[in-house]
MDTraj code that builds the backbone (N, CA, C; nanometers):
import mdtraj as md
import numpy as np

residues = "MET ASP ILE GLU GLY ALA GLY SER SER ARG LEU ALA GLY VAL LEU LEU ALA ASN ARG ALA ARG LEU ARG ALA TYR LEU MET ALA ARG GLY ALA GLY ASP ILE ALA GLU ASP ILE LEU GLN GLU MET TRP ILE LYS ALA SER SER ILE ASP ARG ASP VAL GLU PRO SER PRO LEU SER TYR LEU PHE ARG MET ALA GLU ARG LEU LEU LEU ASP ALA ARG ARG GLN GLY ALA ARG ARG SER VAL ARG ASP ALA GLY TRP ALA GLU VAL ASN ASP ARG ASP GLN GLN PRO SER ALA GLU GLN ALA LEU ILE ALA ARG GLN GLN VAL GLY ILE ALA SER GLN ARG LEU ARG ASP LEU GLY PRO ARG VAL GLU HIS VAL PHE ARG ARG TYR ARG LEU GLU GLY ALA GLU GLN ARG VAL ILE ALA GLU GLU LEU GLY VAL SER LEU SER THR VAL GLU LYS ASP LEU ARG LYS ALA TYR VAL ALA LEU LEU ASP ILE ARG SER GLY LEU ASP ALA ASP".split()
xyz = np.array([
    [-7.8271, 3.5054, 22.0228],
    [-7.9719, 3.4986, 22.0018],
    [-8.0390, 3.4936, 22.1380],
    [-8.1378, 3.5786, 22.1582],
    [-8.2124, 3.5828, 22.2837],
    [-8.3245, 3.4808, 22.2756],
    [-8.3083, 3.3706, 22.3466],
    [-8.4038, 3.2603, 22.3367],
    [-8.5407, 3.3020, 22.3868],
    [-8.5460, 3.3664, 22.5038],
    [-8.6764, 3.4071, 22.5556],
    [-8.7413, 3.5106, 22.4648],
    [-8.6619, 3.5997, 22.4086],
    [-8.7164, 3.7039, 22.3203],
    [-8.7723, 3.6466, 22.1924],
    [-8.7222, 3.5313, 22.1515],
    [-8.7700, 3.4695, 22.0278],
    [-8.8962, 3.3875, 22.0504],
    [-8.9430, 3.3817, 22.1751],
    [-9.0639, 3.3061, 22.2041],
    [-9.0397, 3.1567, 22.2031],
    [-8.9158, 3.1142, 22.2170],
    [-8.8818, 2.9733, 22.2101],
    [-8.9008, 2.9073, 22.3447],
    [-8.9090, 2.7772, 22.3431],
    [-8.9276, 2.6999, 22.4646],
    [-8.7932, 2.6733, 22.5320],
    [-8.8018, 2.6183, 22.6520],
    [-8.6807, 2.5785, 22.7249],
    [-8.6070, 2.4703, 22.6474],
    [-8.6812, 2.3803, 22.5848],
    [-8.6200, 2.2727, 22.5078],
    [-8.5379, 2.3297, 22.3916],
    [-8.5868, 2.4338, 22.3284],
    [-8.5120, 2.4979, 22.2198],
    [-8.3818, 2.5560, 22.2734],
    [-8.3847, 2.6067, 22.3933],
    [-8.2629, 2.6576, 22.4555],
    [-8.1619, 2.5470, 22.4793],
    [-8.2092, 2.4321, 22.5229],
    [-8.1206, 2.3169, 22.5426],
    [-8.0628, 2.2745, 22.4080],
    [-8.1444, 2.2779, 22.3050],
    [-8.0967, 2.2425, 22.1712],
    [-7.9866, 2.3384, 22.1278],
    [-8.0070, 2.4670, 22.1455],
    [-7.9049, 2.5639, 22.1061],
    [-7.7755, 2.5434, 22.1837],
    [-7.7873, 2.5173, 22.3113],
    [-7.6688, 2.4995, 22.3957],
    [-7.5917, 2.3719, 22.3586],
    [-7.6607, 2.2747, 22.3005],
    [-7.5982, 2.1457, 22.2693],
    [-7.5981, 2.1160, 22.1197],
    [-7.6112, 2.2188, 22.0391],
    [-7.6214, 2.2025, 21.8945],
    [-7.5012, 2.1266, 21.8379],
    [-7.3817, 2.1601, 21.8813],
    [-7.2610, 2.0951, 21.8292],
    [-7.2608, 1.9455, 21.8642],
    [-7.3019, 1.9117, 21.9849],
    [-7.3077, 1.7702, 22.0252],
    [-7.4103, 1.6942, 21.9431],
    [-7.5260, 1.7567, 21.9220],
    [-7.6313, 1.6918, 21.8444],
    [-7.5878, 1.6733, 21.6987],
    [-7.5194, 1.7739, 21.6434],
    [-7.4700, 1.7641, 21.5062],
    [-7.3668, 1.6522, 21.4964],
    [-7.2756, 1.6449, 21.5931],
    [-7.1749, 1.5386, 21.5942],
    [-7.2413, 1.4010, 21.6044],
    [-7.3456, 1.3923, 21.6846],
    [-7.4220, 1.2672, 21.6994],
    [-7.4809, 1.2254, 21.5647],
    [-7.5415, 1.3217, 21.4951],
    [-7.6004, 1.2919, 21.3643],
    [-7.4928, 1.2535, 21.2625],
    [-7.3831, 1.3251, 21.2638],
    [-7.2750, 1.2965, 21.1688],
    [-7.2159, 1.1574, 21.1949],
    [-7.2034, 1.1199, 21.3217],
    [-7.1494, 0.9881, 21.3556],
    [-7.2417, 0.8763, 21.3071],
    [-7.3672, 0.9071, 21.2882],
    [-7.4634, 0.8087, 21.2400],
    [-7.4863, 0.8196, 21.0900],
    [-7.3998, 0.8962, 21.0230],
    [-7.4039, 0.9021, 20.8774],
    [-7.5024, 1.0002, 20.8188],
    [-7.5394, 1.1027, 20.8930],
    [-7.6372, 1.1995, 20.8426],
    [-7.5822, 1.2795, 20.7243],
    [-7.4532, 1.3065, 20.7236],
    [-7.3922, 1.3788, 20.6119],
    [-7.4574, 1.5135, 20.5868],
    [-7.4969, 1.5346, 20.4620],
    [-7.5528, 1.6635, 20.4201],
    [-7.6851, 1.6986, 20.4867],
    [-7.7566, 1.5991, 20.5371],
    [-7.8884, 1.6293, 20.5936],
    [-7.8845, 1.6621, 20.7423],
    [-7.7656, 1.6609, 20.8031],
    [-7.7554, 1.6914, 20.9466],
    [-7.8130, 1.8293, 20.9777],
    [-7.7794, 1.9275, 20.8969],
    [-7.8292, 2.0638, 20.9213],
    [-7.9809, 2.0711, 20.9034],
    [-8.0332, 1.9991, 20.8054],
    [-8.1784, 1.9967, 20.7852],
    [-8.2481, 1.9355, 20.9063],
    [-8.1906, 1.8305, 20.9599],
    [-8.2493, 1.7654, 21.0771],
    [-8.2437, 1.8586, 21.1973],
    [-8.1318, 1.9269, 21.2151],
    [-8.1213, 2.0225, 21.3262],
    [-8.2238, 2.1351, 21.3123],
    [-8.2459, 2.1803, 21.1907],
    [-8.3465, 2.2850, 21.1672],
    [-8.4857, 2.2331, 21.2021],
    [-8.5154, 2.1108, 21.1602],
    [-8.6450, 2.0521, 21.1923],
    [-8.6598, 2.0328, 21.3433],
    [-8.5507, 1.9937, 21.4082],
    [-8.5534, 1.9789, 21.5543],
    [-8.5811, 2.1128, 21.6213],
    [-8.5199, 2.2193, 21.5708],
    [-8.5416, 2.3534, 21.6265],
    [-8.6894, 2.3910, 21.6171],
    [-8.7478, 2.3650, 21.5025],
    [-8.8899, 2.3984, 21.4831],
    [-8.9758, 2.3197, 21.5811],
    [-8.9498, 2.1910, 21.5915],
    [-9.0283, 2.1075, 21.6837],
    [-9.0049, 2.1483, 21.8290],
    [-8.8782, 2.1690, 21.8655],
    [-8.8458, 2.2049, 22.0038],
    [-8.9060, 2.3401, 22.0417],
    [-8.9095, 2.4321, 21.9482],
    [-8.9655, 2.5647, 21.9749],
    [-9.1155, 2.5595, 22.0014],
    [-9.1808, 2.4570, 21.9493],
    [-9.3260, 2.4492, 21.9653],
    [-9.3678, 2.3693, 22.0892],
    [-9.2722, 2.3087, 22.1576],
    [-9.3046, 2.2306, 22.2774],
    [-9.3049, 2.3241, 22.3974],
    [-9.4221, 2.3409, 22.4579],
    [-9.4387, 2.4358, 22.5681],
    [-9.4108, 2.3747, 22.7047],
    [-9.4135, 2.2445, 22.7145],
    [-9.3971, 2.1797, 22.8446],
    [-9.2512, 2.1448, 22.8671],
    [-9.2160, 2.1247, 22.9949],
    [-9.0818, 2.0777, 23.0274],
    [-9.0715, 1.9302, 22.9921],
    [-8.9590, 1.8930, 22.9394],
    [-8.9340, 1.7544, 22.9032],
    [-8.8410, 1.6982, 23.0108],
    [-8.8965, 1.6166, 23.0946],
    [-8.8199, 1.5602, 23.2059],
    [-8.8106, 1.4100, 23.1892],
    [-8.7169, 1.3432, 23.2393],
    [-8.6164, 1.3934, 23.3321],
    [-8.4989, 1.4594, 23.2614],
    [-8.4780, 1.4338, 23.1328],
    [-8.3600, 1.4885, 23.0667],
    [-8.3959, 1.5450, 22.9294],
    [-8.4004, 1.6776, 22.9185],
    [-8.4304, 1.7374, 22.7877],
    [-8.3273, 1.6990, 22.6808],
    [-8.2017, 1.6840, 22.7210],
    [-8.0990, 1.6487, 22.6240],
    [-8.1203, 1.5072, 22.5693],
    [-8.1564, 1.4141, 22.6550],
    [-8.1862, 1.2777, 22.6092],
    [-8.3038, 1.2793, 22.5122],
    [-8.4022, 1.3604, 22.5436],
    [-8.5187, 1.3752, 22.4565],
    [-8.4734, 1.4242, 22.3182],
    [-8.3829, 1.5216, 22.3136],
    [-8.3340, 1.5748, 22.1868],
    [-8.2536, 1.4713, 22.1083],
    [-8.1738, 1.3898, 22.1776],
    [-8.1001, 1.2846, 22.1082],
    [-8.1961, 1.1813, 22.0477],
    [-8.3019, 1.1478, 22.1192],
    [-8.4014, 1.0542, 22.0647],
    [-8.4727, 1.1173, 21.9447],
    [-8.5032, 1.2461, 21.9550],
    [-8.5674, 1.3162, 21.8445],
    [-8.4755, 1.3149, 21.7215],
    [-8.3472, 1.3397, 21.7424],
    [-8.2511, 1.3388, 21.6317],
    [-8.2476, 1.2015, 21.5653],
    [-8.2462, 1.0977, 21.6463],
    [-8.2424, 0.9614, 21.5930],
    [-8.3667, 0.9314, 21.5103],
    [-8.4833, 0.9697, 21.5606],
    [-8.6090, 0.9449, 21.4877],
    [-8.6138, 1.0235, 21.3573],
    [-8.5709, 1.1494, 21.3610],
    [-8.5738, 1.2305, 21.2394],
    [-8.4746, 1.1787, 21.1353],
    [-8.3604, 1.1292, 21.1802],
    [-8.2639, 1.0704, 21.0874],
    [-8.3228, 0.9449, 21.0233],
    [-8.3877, 0.8623, 21.1033],
    [-8.4519, 0.7421, 21.0505],
    [-8.5600, 0.7794, 20.9486],
    [-8.6411, 0.8792, 20.9799],
    [-8.7434, 0.9257, 20.8858],
    [-8.6802, 0.9737, 20.7552],
    [-8.5707, 1.0491, 20.7664],
    [-8.5032, 1.1008, 20.6468],
    [-8.4491, 0.9865, 20.5616],
    [-8.3961, 0.8850, 20.6260],
    [-8.3448, 0.7687, 20.5511],
    [-8.4576, 0.6955, 20.4808],
    [-8.5699, 0.6825, 20.5474],
    [-8.6847, 0.6157, 20.4831],
    [-8.7314, 0.6950, 20.3626],
    [-8.7381, 0.8276, 20.3777],
    [-8.7778, 0.9106, 20.2643],
    [-8.6786, 0.8963, 20.1498],
    [-8.5498, 0.8920, 20.1830],
    [-8.4469, 0.8753, 20.0806],
    [-8.4613, 0.7434, 20.0074],
    [-8.4927, 0.6370, 20.0816],
    [-8.5124, 0.5064, 20.0191],
    [-8.6318, 0.5090, 19.9247],
    [-8.7415, 0.5702, 19.9700],
    [-8.8593, 0.5803, 19.8821],
    [-8.8268, 0.6632, 19.7582],
    [-8.7509, 0.7702, 19.7759],
    [-8.7122, 0.8562, 19.6644],
    [-8.6260, 0.7778, 19.5656],
    [-8.5346, 0.6949, 19.6149],
    [-8.4484, 0.6156, 19.5272],
    [-8.5290, 0.5166, 19.4451],
    [-8.6248, 0.4507, 19.5087],
    [-8.7108, 0.3558, 19.4368],
    [-8.7901, 0.4287, 19.3297],
    [-8.8453, 0.5441, 19.3659],
    [-8.9232, 0.6227, 19.2701],
    [-8.8351, 0.6683, 19.1539],
    [-8.7137, 0.7161, 19.1852],
    [-8.6235, 0.7632, 19.0806],
    [-8.5795, 0.6495, 18.9886],
    [-8.5551, 0.5307, 19.0469],
    [-8.5158, 0.4157, 18.9651],
    [-8.6290, 0.3783, 18.8704],
    [-8.7514, 0.3826, 18.9197],
    [-8.8670, 0.3547, 18.8344],
    [-8.8801, 0.4567, 18.7232],
    [-8.8533, 0.5803, 18.7577],
    [-8.8604, 0.6872, 18.6582],
    [-8.7545, 0.6649, 18.5500],
    [-8.6346, 0.6296, 18.5906],
    [-8.5262, 0.6070, 18.4948],
    [-8.5574, 0.4874, 18.4051],
    [-8.6167, 0.3837, 18.4641],
    [-8.6513, 0.2649, 18.3863],
    [-8.7548, 0.2975, 18.2793],
    [-8.8523, 0.3788, 18.3157],
    [-8.9582, 0.4173, 18.2224],
    [-8.9022, 0.5035, 18.1102],
    [-8.8011, 0.5801, 18.1403],
    [-8.7479, 0.6764, 18.0438],
    [-8.6122, 0.6354, 17.9888],
    [-8.5957, 0.5072, 17.9556],
    [-8.4711, 0.4585, 17.8981],
    [-8.4512, 0.5249, 17.7617],
    [-8.3397, 0.5923, 17.7449],
    [-8.3160, 0.6722, 17.6240],
    [-8.2226, 0.6045, 17.5244],
    [-8.1961, 0.4757, 17.5408],
    [-8.1007, 0.4083, 17.4534],
    [-8.1573, 0.3763, 17.3145],
    [-8.2875, 0.3720, 17.2997],
    [-8.3479, 0.3335, 17.1736],
    [-8.3814, 0.4570, 17.0902],
    [-8.3620, 0.4469, 16.9591],
    [-8.3994, 0.5544, 16.8681],
    [-8.5445, 0.5325, 16.8245],
    [-8.6314, 0.6305, 16.8448],
    [-8.7718, 0.6131, 16.8079],
    [-8.7938, 0.6287, 16.6573],
    [-8.8987, 0.5646, 16.6099],
    [-8.9381, 0.5829, 16.4705],
    [-9.0024, 0.7207, 16.4575],
    [-9.0300, 0.7620, 16.3347],
    [-9.0929, 0.8921, 16.3113],
    [-9.2305, 0.8982, 16.3782],
    [-9.3039, 0.7881, 16.3692],
    [-9.4367, 0.7821, 16.4311],
    [-9.4250, 0.7911, 16.5838],
    [-9.3282, 0.7178, 16.6395],
    [-9.3083, 0.7228, 16.7853],
    [-9.2667, 0.8627, 16.8292],
    [-9.1838, 0.9292, 16.7485],
    [-9.1395, 1.0646, 16.7814],
    [-9.2585, 1.1612, 16.7815],
    [-9.3480, 1.1477, 16.6848],
    [-9.4667, 1.2332, 16.6782],
    [-9.5566, 1.2100, 16.7994],
    [-9.5785, 1.0842, 16.8325],
    [-9.6606, 1.0499, 16.9494],
    [-9.5956, 1.1048, 17.0762],
    [-9.4652, 1.0902, 17.0854],
    [-9.3933, 1.1391, 17.2036],
    [-9.4070, 1.2910, 17.2162],
    [-9.3960, 1.3647, 17.1057],
    [-9.4123, 1.5113, 17.1105],
    [-9.5523, 1.5490, 17.1573],
    [-9.6530, 1.4759, 17.1104],
    [-9.7900, 1.5023, 17.1548],
    [-9.8041, 1.4749, 17.3043],
    [-9.7437, 1.3652, 17.3483],
    [-9.7516, 1.3305, 17.4906],
    [-9.6775, 1.4323, 17.5764],
    [-9.5656, 1.4804, 17.5276],
    [-9.4916, 1.5843, 17.6010],
    [-9.5767, 1.7111, 17.6105],
    [-9.6463, 1.7436, 17.5033],
    [-9.7358, 1.8612, 17.5062],
    [-9.8451, 1.8453, 17.6105],
    [-9.9043, 1.7269, 17.6159],
    [-10.0088, 1.6995, 17.7156],
    [-9.9502, 1.7087, 17.8563],
    [-9.8337, 1.6494, 17.8755],
    [-9.7700, 1.6521, 18.0079],
    [-9.7320, 1.7940, 18.0477],
    [-9.6795, 1.8705, 17.9531],
    [-9.6418, 2.0096, 17.9834],
    [-9.7637, 2.0906, 18.0250],
    [-9.8744, 2.0703, 17.9560],
    [-9.9962, 2.1432, 17.9922],
    [-10.0444, 2.1025, 18.1308],
    [-10.0401, 1.9742, 18.1612],
    [-10.0829, 1.9264, 18.2932],
    [-9.9947, 1.9864, 18.4034],
    [-9.8634, 1.9922, 18.3786],
    [-9.7733, 2.0531, 18.4765],
    [-9.8044, 2.2018, 18.4950],
    [-9.8326, 2.2719, 18.3852],
    [-9.8706, 2.4138, 18.3972],
    [-9.9979, 2.4290, 18.4785],
    [-10.0915, 2.3353, 18.4611],
    [-10.2180, 2.3404, 18.5352],
    [-10.1973, 2.3219, 18.6855],
    [-10.0892, 2.2557, 18.7248],
    [-10.0614, 2.2334, 18.8669],
    [-10.0069, 2.3588, 18.9352],
    [-9.9685, 2.4559, 18.8570],
    [-9.9185, 2.5808, 18.9139],
    [-9.7727, 2.6030, 18.8800],
    [-9.7310, 2.7285, 18.8843],
    [-9.5948, 2.7605, 18.8420],
    [-9.4867, 2.6999, 18.9320],
    [-9.5112, 2.6904, 19.0636],
    [-9.4078, 2.6355, 19.1514],
    [-9.3866, 2.4869, 19.1240],
    [-9.4959, 2.4115, 19.1112],
    [-9.4843, 2.2675, 19.0850],
    [-9.4133, 2.2451, 18.9515],
    [-9.4516, 2.3206, 18.8513],
    [-9.3879, 2.3073, 18.7200],
    [-9.2390, 2.3414, 18.7289],
    [-9.2060, 2.4501, 18.7998],
    [-9.0664, 2.4914, 18.8149],
    [-8.9855, 2.3843, 18.8875],
    [-9.0395, 2.3330, 18.9973],
    [-8.9701, 2.2309, 19.0757],
    [-8.9450, 2.1074, 18.9896],
    [-9.0471, 2.0627, 18.9183],
    [-9.0320, 1.9443, 18.8338],
    [-8.9259, 1.9667, 18.7264],
    [-8.9342, 2.0790, 18.6580],
    [-8.8380, 2.1059, 18.5506],
    [-8.6958, 2.1174, 18.6051],
    [-8.6771, 2.1882, 18.7163],
    [-8.5418, 2.2039, 18.7736],
    [-8.4850, 2.0687, 18.8168],
    [-8.5695, 1.9855, 18.8771],
    [-8.5202, 1.8578, 18.9291],
    [-8.5028, 1.7551, 18.8179],
    [-8.6055, 1.7359, 18.7362],
    [-8.6038, 1.6293, 18.6371],
    [-8.5294, 1.6660, 18.5093],
    [-8.5429, 1.7890, 18.4638],
    [-8.4838, 1.8241, 18.3355],
    [-8.3462, 1.8887, 18.3499],
    [-8.3284, 1.9690, 18.4553],
    [-8.2015, 2.0388, 18.4724],
    [-8.1090, 1.9672, 18.5707],
    [-8.1624, 1.8707, 18.6448],
    [-8.0787, 1.7926, 18.7344],
    [-8.0400, 1.8620, 18.8641],
    [-8.1111, 1.9670, 18.9024],
    [-8.0811, 2.0365, 19.0276],
    [-8.1216, 1.9492, 19.1460],
    [-8.0456, 1.9576, 19.2539],
    [-8.0794, 1.8835, 19.3749],
    [-8.2026, 1.9456, 19.4403],
    [-8.2805, 1.8617, 19.5062],
    [-8.4021, 1.9095, 19.5726],
    [-8.3683, 2.0145, 19.6779],
    [-8.2595, 1.9943, 19.7505],
    [-8.2182, 2.0888, 19.8542],
    [-8.1902, 2.2264, 19.7923],
    [-8.1249, 2.2280, 19.6770],
    [-8.0925, 2.3529, 19.6085],
    [-8.2204, 2.4223, 19.5627],
    [-8.3120, 2.3458, 19.5094],
    [-8.4398, 2.4020, 19.4635],
    [-8.5147, 2.4633, 19.5816],
    [-8.5159, 2.3931, 19.6953],
    [-8.5835, 2.4436, 19.8148],
    [-8.5226, 2.5765, 19.8576],
    [-8.3901, 2.5859, 19.8556],
    [-8.3230, 2.7106, 19.8930],
    [-8.3572, 2.8224, 19.7956],
    [-8.3580, 2.7921, 19.6654],
    [-8.3896, 2.8934, 19.5640],
    [-8.5297, 2.9511, 19.5844],
    [-8.6239, 2.8635, 19.6169],
    [-8.7632, 2.9062, 19.6306],
    [-8.7972, 2.9540, 19.7711],
    [-8.7078, 2.9296, 19.8665],
    [-8.7347, 2.9694, 20.0042],
    [-8.8423, 2.8838, 20.0696],
    [-8.8441, 2.7557, 20.0328],
    [-8.9407, 2.6619, 20.0904],
    [-8.8641, 2.5453, 20.1508],
    [-8.9346, 2.4594, 20.2215],
    [-8.8705, 2.3433, 20.2838],
    [-8.8473, 2.2337, 20.1806],
    [-8.7565, 2.1441, 20.2144],
    [-8.7311, 2.0272, 20.1302],
    [-8.8576, 1.9439, 20.1172],
    [-8.9348, 1.9367, 20.2234],
    [-9.0609, 1.8623, 20.2221],
    [-9.1569, 1.9211, 20.1187],
    [-9.1608, 2.0531, 20.1076],
    [-9.2485, 2.1179, 20.0092],
    [-9.2055, 2.0806, 19.8676],
    [-9.0759, 2.0788, 19.8430],
    [-9.0254, 2.0404, 19.7108],
    [-9.0651, 1.8957, 19.6809],
    [-9.0493, 1.8079, 19.7799],
    [-9.0872, 1.6676, 19.7607],
    [-9.2362, 1.6538, 19.7337],
    [-9.3181, 1.7313, 19.8039],
    [-9.4636, 1.7262, 19.7811],
    [-9.4976, 1.7760, 19.6415],
    [-9.4303, 1.8819, 19.5965],
    [-9.4546, 1.9329, 19.4611],
    [-9.4156, 1.8278, 19.3570],
    [-9.3053, 1.7593, 19.3797],
    [-9.2653, 1.6533, 19.2866],
    [-9.3667, 1.5401, 19.2863],
    [-9.4184, 1.5049, 19.4043],
    [-9.5202, 1.3994, 19.4101],
    [-9.6443, 1.4400, 19.3314],
    [-9.6864, 1.5671, 19.3435],
    [-9.8018, 1.6149, 19.2663],
    [-9.7761, 1.5984, 19.1169],
    [-9.6558, 1.6355, 19.0740],
    [-9.6214, 1.6244, 18.9325],
    [-9.6207, 1.4782, 18.8890],
    [-9.5621, 1.3900, 18.9703],
    [-9.5561, 1.2485, 18.9360],
    [-9.6959, 1.1877, 18.9271],
    [-9.7820, 1.2225, 19.0205],
    [-9.9190, 1.1702, 19.0186],
    [-9.9888, 1.2146, 18.8902],
    [-9.9733, 1.3419, 18.8554],
    [-10.0368, 1.3933, 18.7330],
    [-9.9821, 1.3209, 18.6098],
    [-9.8509, 1.2998, 18.6056],
    [-9.7915, 1.2337, 18.4895],
    [-9.8299, 1.0859, 18.4826],
    [-9.8389, 1.0212, 18.5982],
    [-9.8845, 0.8816, 18.5986],
    [-10.0299, 0.8717, 18.5550],
    [-10.1099, 0.9704, 18.5922],
    [-10.2497, 0.9747, 18.5501],
    [-10.2572, 0.9875, 18.3976],
    [-10.1750, 1.0743, 18.3421],
    [-10.1709, 1.0895, 18.1967],
    [-10.1279, 0.9583, 18.1326],
    [-10.0241, 0.8993, 18.1872],
    [-9.9716, 0.7740, 18.1308],
    [-10.0762, 0.6630, 18.1330],
    [-10.1470, 0.6501, 18.2451],
    [-10.2485, 0.5435, 18.2514],
    [-10.3608, 0.5717, 18.1519],
    [-10.3946, 0.6969, 18.1307],
    [-10.4949, 0.7318, 18.0313],
    [-10.4480, 0.7013, 17.8892],
    [-10.3203, 0.7276, 17.8633],
    [-10.2656, 0.6990, 17.7313],
    [-10.2521, 0.5496, 17.7073],
    [-10.2140, 0.4762, 17.8133],
    [-10.2026, 0.3303, 17.8003],
    [-10.3369, 0.2641, 17.7728],
    [-10.4452, 0.3256, 17.8262],
    [-10.5793, 0.2719, 17.8049],
    [-10.6228, 0.2886, 17.6595],
    [-10.5681, 0.3914, 17.5924],
    [-10.6043, 0.4157, 17.4520],
    [-10.5375, 0.3163, 17.3684],
])
top = md.Topology()
chain = top.add_chain()
for i, resn in enumerate(residues, 1):
    res = top.add_residue(resn, chain, resSeq=i)
    for name in ("N", "CA", "C"):
        top.add_atom(name, md.element.get_by_symbol(name[0]), res)
traj = md.Trajectory(xyz[None], top)
């Protein structure tokens, strides 16, 4: 890859030259599956930095990797709390009465319409993640968008569904 031809910065060149070291650093800190995502995010950030990073561009990249890993862990923790809350709300161990089943079908219809109103991508992301059990990373790859975009689409869906729920609870 021609770094100068790609319009990349000097820092991006340092990242490319030390990619294996940075990946090993992330893996040693437990990055696992998200190491490649972090490296991609680092590439994007490094490519946009026009100034020289002194005294050590490599040290700067290691600090960037550490911060991005910490951010990813925080997002994962928030996602786990949100998912646990979702699972608690949707406990499926109880058999509903006929009346509860009818109410639930009506509520599902309202929720489905609200998801459609948010747009086809948000609806697709929600259905793939929540109903089909696809991983967010897989959904992002299928749609050609970032993991962050998938997370934002899920947040939009959750906000809409919580809005519906609070309206139904008020009735």
